[in-house]
MDAnalysis code that builds the backbone (N, CA, C; Angstrom):
import MDAnalysis as mda
import numpy as np

u = mda.Universe.empty(309, n_residues=103, atom_resindex=np.repeat(np.arange(103), 3), trajectory=True)
u.add_TopologyAttr("name", ["N", "CA", "C"] * 103)
u.add_TopologyAttr("resid", np.arange(1, 104))
u.add_TopologyAttr("resname", ["MET", "VAL", "PRO", "ALA", "TYR", "ALA", "ARG", "ALA", "PHE", "GLU", "ARG", "ALA", "GLY", "PHE", "GLY", "ARG", "GLU", "VAL", "GLU", "GLU", "ILE", "ASN", "ARG", "ALA", "HIS", "ARG", "GLN", "ARG", "ASP", "ARG", "ALA", "ALA", "ALA", "LEU", "ALA", "ALA", "VAL", "SER", "ASP", "GLU", "MET", "ILE", "ALA", "ALA", "ILE", "ASP", "VAL", "CYS", "GLY", "ASP", "ALA", "ALA", "HIS", "VAL", "ALA", "ALA", "ALA", "VAL", "ALA", "ALA", "TYR", "ARG", "ASP", "ALA", "GLY", "VAL", "ASP", "HIS", "ALA", "VAL", "VAL", "MET", "PRO", "LEU", "PRO", "TRP", "GLY", "PRO", "ASP", "ARG", "MET", "ALA", "THR", "ILE", "GLU", "ALA", "THR", "ILE", "ASN", "ALA", "ALA", "ARG", "PRO", "THR", "SER", "LYS", "THR", "THR", "GLY", "GLN", "HIS", "HIS", "PRO"])
u.atoms.positions = np.array([
    [4.412, -8.189, 15.605],
    [3.204, -7.701, 14.963],
    [2.087, -7.708, 16.006],
    [1.392, -6.603, 16.107],
    [0.314, -6.528, 17.092],
    [-0.793, -7.502, 16.705],
    [-1.473, -8.074, 17.705],
    [-2.464, -9.118, 17.425],
    [-3.564, -8.716, 16.440],
    [-4.052, -7.486, 16.515],
    [-5.126, -7.085, 15.601],
    [-4.660, -7.134, 14.148],
    [-3.465, -6.637, 13.886],
    [-2.936, -6.710, 12.529],
    [-2.672, -8.151, 12.132],
    [-2.138, -8.927, 13.040],
    [-1.852, -10.329, 12.747],
    [-3.123, -11.053, 12.324],
    [-4.203, -10.861, 13.073],
    [-5.477, -11.515, 12.728],
    [-5.983, -11.049, 11.366],
    [-5.876, -9.754, 11.101],
    [-6.345, -9.236, 9.811],
    [-5.534, -9.834, 8.659],
    [-4.213, -9.895, 8.825],
    [-3.372, -10.459, 7.775],
    [-3.603, -11.962, 7.625],
    [-3.847, -12.654, 8.726],
    [-4.154, -14.085, 8.646],
    [-5.449, -14.310, 7.876],
    [-6.478, -13.512, 8.165],
    [-7.758, -13.633, 7.444],
    [-7.585, -13.331, 5.966],
    [-6.616, -12.485, 5.642],
    [-6.371, -12.134, 4.239],
    [-5.512, -13.177, 3.526],
    [-5.123, -14.234, 4.243],
    [-4.369, -15.305, 3.610],
    [-2.869, -15.262, 3.818],
    [-2.411, -14.462, 4.768],
    [-0.978, -14.312, 4.993],
    [-0.536, -14.896, 6.332],
    [-1.148, -16.010, 6.735],
    [-0.819, -16.657, 7.991],
    [0.629, -17.100, 8.078],
    [1.156, -17.642, 6.986],
    [2.553, -18.090, 6.987],
    [3.482, -16.914, 7.247],
    [3.226, -15.774, 6.583],
    [4.050, -14.600, 6.773],
    [3.966, -14.094, 8.209],
    [2.743, -14.069, 8.762],
    [2.552, -13.602, 10.133],
    [3.366, -14.473, 11.092],
    [3.289, -15.781, 10.900],
    [4.036, -16.701, 11.768],
    [5.542, -16.438, 11.683],
    [6.050, -16.281, 10.470],
    [7.485, -16.036, 10.291],
    [7.909, -14.682, 10.855],
    [7.103, -13.663, 10.647],
    [7.405, -12.327, 11.180],
    [7.459, -12.368, 12.699],
    [6.443, -12.978, 13.310],
    [6.410, -13.048, 14.778],
    [7.574, -13.865, 15.326],
    [7.921, -14.958, 14.665],
    [9.057, -15.766, 15.107],
    [10.338, -14.927, 15.069],
    [10.526, -14.205, 13.974],
    [11.731, -13.366, 13.848],
    [11.757, -12.274, 14.914],
    [10.606, -11.664, 15.183],
    [10.556, -10.625, 16.226],
    [10.890, -11.195, 17.600],
    [10.383, -12.394, 17.893],
    [10.697, -13.014, 19.185],
    [12.207, -13.240, 19.323],
    [12.875, -13.479, 18.203],
    [14.325, -13.689, 18.204],
    [15.085, -12.371, 18.050],
    [14.345, -11.267, 18.010],
    [14.917, -9.924, 17.845],
    [15.733, -9.802, 16.555],
    [15.218, -10.458, 15.503],
    [15.882, -10.461, 14.198],
    [15.052, -9.634, 13.225],
    [15.278, -8.326, 13.241],
    [14.502, -7.418, 12.400],
    [14.675, -7.719, 10.918],
    [15.875, -8.057, 10.495],
    [16.123, -8.361, 9.077],
    [15.296, -9.570, 8.634],
    [15.224, -10.595, 9.480],
    [14.433, -11.777, 9.135],
    [12.940, -11.444, 9.111],
    [12.501, -10.582, 10.019],
    [11.089, -10.178, 10.036],
    [10.730, -9.449, 8.742],
    [11.593, -8.543, 8.320],
    [11.344, -7.834, 7.058],
    [11.378, -8.785, 5.875],
    [12.313, -9.724, 5.895],
    [12.427, -10.686, 4.796],
    [11.215, -11.604, 4.722],
    [10.513, -11.797, 5.833],
    [9.343, -12.678, 5.871],
    [8.119, -12.058, 5.203],
    [8.137, -10.762, 4.968],
    [7.020, -10.097, 4.293],
    [7.150, -10.390, 2.802],
    [6.218, -11.174, 2.278],
    [6.293, -11.600, 0.879],
    [5.900, -10.478, -0.081],
    [6.333, -10.613, -1.320],
    [5.936, -9.657, -2.361],
    [4.419, -9.647, -2.523],
    [3.794, -10.822, -2.382],
    [2.332, -10.907, -2.494],
    [1.644, -10.127, -1.382],
    [2.212, -10.185, -0.184],
    [1.643, -9.449, 0.939],
    [1.751, -7.947, 0.689],
    [2.907, -7.506, 0.225],
    [3.101, -6.091, -0.067],
    [2.117, -5.629, -1.136],
    [1.991, -6.413, -2.210],
    [1.085, -6.040, -3.298],
    [-0.365, -5.980, -2.841],
    [-0.718, -6.806, -1.852],
    [-2.096, -6.836, -1.370],
    [-2.431, -5.680, -0.444],
    [-1.423, -5.116, 0.216],
    [-1.735, -4.083, 1.211],
    [-1.237, -2.702, 0.832],
    [-0.380, -2.607, -0.164],
    [0.176, -1.315, -0.567],
    [0.130, -1.167, -2.079],
    [0.092, 0.070, -2.508],
    [0.234, 0.387, -3.927],
    [1.529, 1.169, -4.058],
    [2.476, 0.589, -4.745],
    [3.772, 1.229, -4.931],
    [4.082, 1.255, -6.420],
    [4.481, 2.403, -6.902],
    [4.847, 2.487, -8.305],
    [4.810, 3.904, -8.818],
    [4.901, 4.015, -10.127],
    [4.885, 5.331, -10.745],
    [3.460, 5.893, -10.760],
    [3.332, 7.125, -11.251],
    [2.034, 7.814, -11.229],
    [0.952, 7.027, -11.957],
    [1.272, 6.435, -13.090],
    [0.279, 5.674, -13.852],
    [-0.207, 4.463, -13.060],
    [0.718, 3.793, -12.372],
    [0.338, 2.621, -11.577],
    [-0.558, 3.027, -10.406],
    [-0.200, 4.112, -9.720],
    [-1.004, 4.593, -8.595],
    [-2.395, 4.991, -9.090],
    [-2.462, 5.724, -10.189],
    [-3.754, 6.148, -10.738],
    [-4.619, 4.948, -11.099],
    [-4.028, 3.944, -11.717],
    [-4.778, 2.748, -12.115],
    [-5.273, 1.976, -10.890],
    [-4.445, 1.886, -9.867],
    [-4.838, 1.154, -8.659],
    [-5.986, 1.855, -7.944],
    [-5.909, 3.169, -7.825],
    [-6.982, 3.914, -7.160],
    [-8.258, 3.836, -7.997],
    [-8.136, 3.918, -9.308],
    [-9.307, 3.790, -10.188],
    [-9.945, 2.408, -10.033],
    [-9.126, 1.370, -9.880],
    [-9.660, 0.018, -9.694],
    [-10.455, -0.075, -8.395],
    [-9.966, 0.575, -7.338],
    [-10.728, 0.602, -6.086],
    [-12.062, 1.310, -6.296],
    [-12.036, 2.440, -6.973],
    [-13.280, 3.178, -7.221],
    [-14.237, 2.348, -8.061],
    [-13.717, 1.704, -9.108],
    [-14.551, 0.865, -9.966],
    [-15.167, -0.300, -9.194],
    [-14.493, -0.734, -8.133],
    [-14.996, -1.828, -7.298],
    [-16.011, -1.341, -6.261],
    [-16.250, -0.020, -6.210],
    [-17.261, 0.509, -5.317],
    [-16.754, 1.306, -4.131],
    [-15.457, 1.524, -4.050],
    [-14.918, 2.332, -2.957],
    [-15.256, 3.794, -3.220],
    [-15.936, 4.426, -2.269],
    [-16.314, 5.829, -2.433],
    [-15.168, 6.774, -2.126],
    [-14.379, 6.460, -1.113],
    [-13.308, 7.346, -0.681],
    [-12.041, 6.532, -0.440],
    [-11.160, 6.574, -1.406],
    [-9.883, 5.884, -1.239],
    [-9.008, 6.685, -0.283],
    [-8.359, 6.006, 0.632],
    [-7.450, 6.650, 1.569],
    [-6.046, 6.528, 0.997],
    [-5.416, 7.673, 0.735],
    [-4.082, 7.703, 0.153],
    [-3.123, 8.239, 1.203],
    [-2.101, 7.459, 1.483],
    [-1.118, 7.851, 2.483],
    [0.266, 7.770, 1.839],
    [0.712, 8.863, 1.243],
    [2.017, 8.843, 0.567],
    [3.160, 8.563, 1.528],
    [4.116, 7.827, 1.036],
    [5.347, 7.585, 1.791],
    [6.436, 8.424, 1.146],
    [6.840, 9.499, 1.815],
    [7.755, 10.459, 1.179],
    [9.211, 10.009, 1.156],
    [9.588, 9.298, 0.114],
    [10.968, 8.858, -0.064],
    [11.656, 9.733, -1.096],
    [12.940, 9.779, -1.046],
    [13.717, 10.495, -2.041],
    [14.201, 11.841, -1.541],
    [14.934, 12.525, -2.397],
    [15.547, 13.788, -1.983],
    [14.539, 14.921, -1.758],
    [13.415, 14.907, -2.469],
    [12.397, 15.953, -2.312],
    [11.110, 15.288, -1.849],
    [10.991, 15.113, -0.547],
    [9.863, 14.376, 0.011],
    [8.521, 15.058, -0.267],
    [8.492, 16.366, -0.234],
    [7.236, 17.065, -0.501],
    [6.787, 16.827, -1.939],
    [7.725, 16.797, -2.860],
    [7.387, 16.521, -4.265],
    [6.806, 15.119, -4.400],
    [7.333, 14.167, -3.637],
    [6.808, 12.801, -3.677],
    [5.372, 12.764, -3.165],
    [5.110, 13.475, -2.077],
    [3.753, 13.533, -1.526],
    [2.803, 14.155, -2.546],
    [3.177, 15.284, -3.106],
    [2.323, 15.972, -4.078],
    [2.084, 15.104, -5.321],
    [3.121, 14.430, -5.803],
    [2.979, 13.578, -6.986],
    [2.025, 12.415, -6.704],
    [2.110, 11.859, -5.511],
    [1.227, 10.744, -5.158],
    [-0.219, 11.208, -5.073],
    [-0.449, 12.317, -4.404],
    [-1.818, 12.852, -4.292],
    [-2.372, 13.169, -5.680],
    [-1.570, 13.793, -6.522],
    [-2.031, 14.117, -7.875],
    [-2.341, 12.866, -8.685],
    [-1.528, 11.826, -8.536],
    [-1.764, 10.591, -9.272],
    [-3.051, 9.906, -8.807],
    [-3.376, 10.048, -7.525],
    [-4.557, 9.390, -6.973],
    [-5.838, 10.174, -7.196],
    [-5.710, 11.430, -7.569],
    [-6.883, 12.285, -7.771],
    [-7.707, 11.757, -8.942],
    [-9.033, 11.696, -8.790],
    [-9.870, 11.205, -9.899],
    [-9.769, 12.120, -11.115],
    [-9.864, 11.522, -12.271],
    [-9.859, 12.293, -13.509],
    [-11.153, 12.062, -14.260],
    [-11.501, 13.009, -15.087],
    [-12.655, 12.856, -15.960],
    [-12.235, 11.963, -17.122],
    [-13.015, 10.947, -17.410],
    [-12.668, 10.032, -18.493],
    [-12.743, 10.723, -19.854],
    [-13.520, 11.794, -19.939],
    [-13.652, 12.467, -21.229],
    [-12.643, 13.576, -21.420],
    [-12.269, 14.262, -20.345],
    [-11.341, 15.388, -20.513],
    [-9.930, 15.089, -20.040],
    [-9.787, 14.071, -19.170],
    [-8.485, 13.758, -18.622],
    [-8.025, 14.748, -17.558],
    [-8.915, 15.690, -17.181],
    [-8.542, 16.686, -16.184],
    [-8.803, 16.156, -14.779],
    [-7.963, 16.595, -13.862],
    [-8.122, 16.195, -12.457],
    [-9.267, 16.985, -11.837],
    [-9.963, 16.331, -10.910],
    [-11.013, 16.977, -10.131],
    [-10.519, 17.196, -8.724],
    [-10.834, 18.327, -8.122],
    [-10.407, 18.575, -6.726],
    [-11.120, 17.675, -5.752],
])
């Protein structure tokens, strides 16, 4: 793990994970490094789920004062473009009164 990311994750409360990941990398054990990433760490840095979950997570960021959420879809599955489009659509703000998406 590059030092800048390590420091950021340590400040966010993931020092134990950073230590384990770096130890595994020094031993060239990629599987152990991946296993050292906790579910809590993933939940804190990524939003993964269905369209409703993505929409709710982005709305929570906006409600907390984020003006521009950065959405970076990870195109998994047989139709990667469909995954990207579905993620962008889920993250698009909606009108609370009409339920319609805004560009």
